[in-house]
ChimeraX commands (.cxc) that place a marker at each C-alpha (Angstrom):
marker #1 position 51.92,-17.17,-36.52 radius 0.5
marker #1 position 50.47,-20.67,-36.26 radius 0.5
marker #1 position 47.13,-21.54,-37.82 radius 0.5
marker #1 position 46.74,-24.50,-35.64 radius 0.5
marker #1 position 43.55,-24.64,-33.62 radius 0.5
marker #1 position 43.45,-26.58,-30.40 radius 0.5
marker #1 position 40.59,-29.06,-30.21 radius 0.5
marker #1 position 39.32,-27.43,-26.99 radius 0.5
marker #1 position 38.88,-24.15,-28.70 radius 0.5
marker #1 position 36.49,-25.30,-31.24 radius 0.5
marker #1 position 32.85,-24.57,-30.69 radius 0.5
marker #1 position 31.03,-27.89,-30.92 radius 0.5
marker #1 position 27.65,-26.30,-30.43 radius 0.5
marker #1 position 27.72,-24.00,-33.57 radius 0.5
marker #1 position 26.57,-26.68,-36.06 radius 0.5
marker #1 position 23.53,-27.55,-33.87 radius 0.5
marker #1 position 22.62,-23.85,-33.21 radius 0.5
marker #1 position 22.99,-23.14,-37.03 radius 0.5
marker #1 position 20.88,-26.07,-37.92 radius 0.5
marker #1 position 18.14,-24.99,-35.37 radius 0.5
marker #1 position 18.21,-21.48,-36.82 radius 0.5
marker #1 position 17.79,-22.81,-40.31 radius 0.5
marker #1 position 14.97,-25.04,-39.20 radius 0.5
marker #1 position 13.13,-22.16,-37.45 radius 0.5
marker #1 position 13.59,-20.00,-40.57 radius 0.5
marker #1 position 12.17,-22.77,-42.68 radius 0.5
marker #1 position 9.08,-23.26,-40.50 radius 0.5
marker #1 position 8.56,-19.32,-40.46 radius 0.5
marker #1 position 8.71,-19.31,-44.33 radius 0.5
marker #1 position 6.20,-22.21,-44.62 radius 0.5
marker #1 position 3.81,-20.35,-42.34 radius 0.5
marker #1 position 4.04,-17.21,-44.29 radius 0.5
marker #1 position 3.42,-19.02,-47.64 radius 0.5
marker #1 position 0.54,-21.19,-46.26 radius 0.5
marker #1 position -1.25,-18.11,-44.80 radius 0.5
marker #1 position -0.83,-16.15,-47.97 radius 0.5
marker #1 position -2.10,-18.98,-50.12 radius 0.5
marker #1 position -5.13,-19.54,-47.94 radius 0.5
marker #1 position -5.99,-15.87,-48.06 radius 0.5
marker #1 position -6.50,-16.27,-51.80 radius 0.5
marker #1 position -8.72,-19.26,-51.70 radius 0.5
marker #1 position -12.34,-18.88,-52.92 radius 0.5
marker #1 position -15.35,-19.22,-50.76 radius 0.5
marker #1 position -16.07,-22.67,-52.26 radius 0.5
marker #1 position -12.52,-23.92,-51.50 radius 0.5
marker #1 position -12.77,-22.69,-47.91 radius 0.5
marker #1 position -16.15,-24.38,-47.59 radius 0.5
marker #1 position -14.68,-27.65,-48.88 radius 0.5
marker #1 position -12.15,-27.81,-46.08 radius 0.5
marker #1 position -14.65,-26.55,-43.42 radius 0.5
marker #1 position -13.28,-23.02,-43.04 radius 0.5
marker #1 position -14.71,-19.54,-43.29 radius 0.5
marker #1 position -13.31,-16.23,-44.23 radius 0.5
marker #1 position -13.22,-15.21,-40.61 radius 0.5
marker #1 position -11.10,-18.24,-39.85 radius 0.5
marker #1 position -8.68,-17.42,-42.55 radius 0.5
marker #1 position -8.60,-13.71,-41.78 radius 0.5
marker #1 position -7.67,-14.55,-38.10 radius 0.5
marker #1 position -4.94,-16.97,-39.40 radius 0.5
marker #1 position -3.59,-14.47,-42.01 radius 0.5
marker #1 position -3.30,-11.72,-39.48 radius 0.5
marker #1 position -0.96,-13.63,-37.26 radius 0.5
marker #1 position 2.74,-12.79,-37.59 radius 0.5
marker #1 position 4.85,-15.50,-39.28 radius 0.5
marker #1 position 6.64,-16.43,-36.06 radius 0.5
marker #1 position 3.39,-17.29,-34.12 radius 0.5
marker #1 position 1.96,-20.79,-34.58 radius 0.5
marker link #1:1,2 radius 0.2
marker link #1:2,3 radius 0.2
marker link #1:3,4 radius 0.2
marker link #1:4,5 radius 0.2
marker link #1:5,6 radius 0.2
marker link #1:6,7 radius 0.2
marker link #1:7,8 radius 0.2
marker link #1:8,9 radius 0.2
marker link #1:9,10 radius 0.2
marker link #1:10,11 radius 0.2
marker link #1:11,12 radius 0.2
marker link #1:12,13 radius 0.2
marker link #1:13,14 radius 0.2
marker link #1:14,15 radius 0.2
marker link #1:15,16 radius 0.2
marker link #1:16,17 radius 0.2
marker link #1:17,18 radius 0.2
marker link #1:18,19 radius 0.2
marker link #1:19,20 radius 0.2
marker link #1:20,21 radius 0.2
marker link #1:21,22 radius 0.2
marker link #1:22,23 radius 0.2
marker link #1:23,24 radius 0.2
marker link #1:24,25 radius 0.2
marker link #1:25,26 radius 0.2
marker link #1:26,27 radius 0.2
marker link #1:27,28 radius 0.2
marker link #1:28,29 radius 0.2
marker link #1:29,30 radius 0.2
marker link #1:30,31 radius 0.2
marker link #1:31,32 radius 0.2
marker link #1:32,33 radius 0.2
marker link #1:33,34 radius 0.2
marker link #1:34,35 radius 0.2
marker link #1:35,36 radius 0.2
marker link #1:36,37 radius 0.2
marker link #1:37,38 radius 0.2
marker link #1:38,39 radius 0.2
marker link #1:39,40 radius 0.2
marker link #1:40,41 radius 0.2
marker link #1:41,42 radius 0.2
marker link #1:42,43 radius 0.2
marker link #1:43,44 radius 0.2
marker link #1:44,45 radius 0.2
marker link #1:45,46 radius 0.2
marker link #1:46,47 radius 0.2
marker link #1:47,48 radius 0.2
marker link #1:48,49 radius 0.2
marker link #1:49,50 radius 0.2
marker link #1:50,51 radius 0.2
marker link #1:51,52 radius 0.2
marker link #1:52,53 radius 0.2
marker link #1:53,54 radius 0.2
marker link #1:54,55 radius 0.2
marker link #1:55,56 radius 0.2
marker link #1:56,57 radius 0.2
marker link #1:57,58 radius 0.2
marker link #1:58,59 radius 0.2
marker link #1:59,60 radius 0.2
marker link #1:60,61 radius 0.2
marker link #1:61,62 radius 0.2
marker link #1:62,63 radius 0.2
marker link #1:63,64 radius 0.2
marker link #1:64,65 radius 0.2
marker link #1:65,66 radius 0.2
marker link #1:66,67 radius 0.2
view
């Protein structure tokens, strides 16, 4: 049995799809980490950046896939 793969049989889109999937997972992980970190900030730190606990609660309650 031959292990030769004809050029027309190779999926040329796979590397792009794989890269996009990795990029999406990276963004989701960043959102999760950022929201978790913000939820641990003090009232003073939130005031310094112009945010309130209600702003942070709203953001922290979002699922990681939602921007």
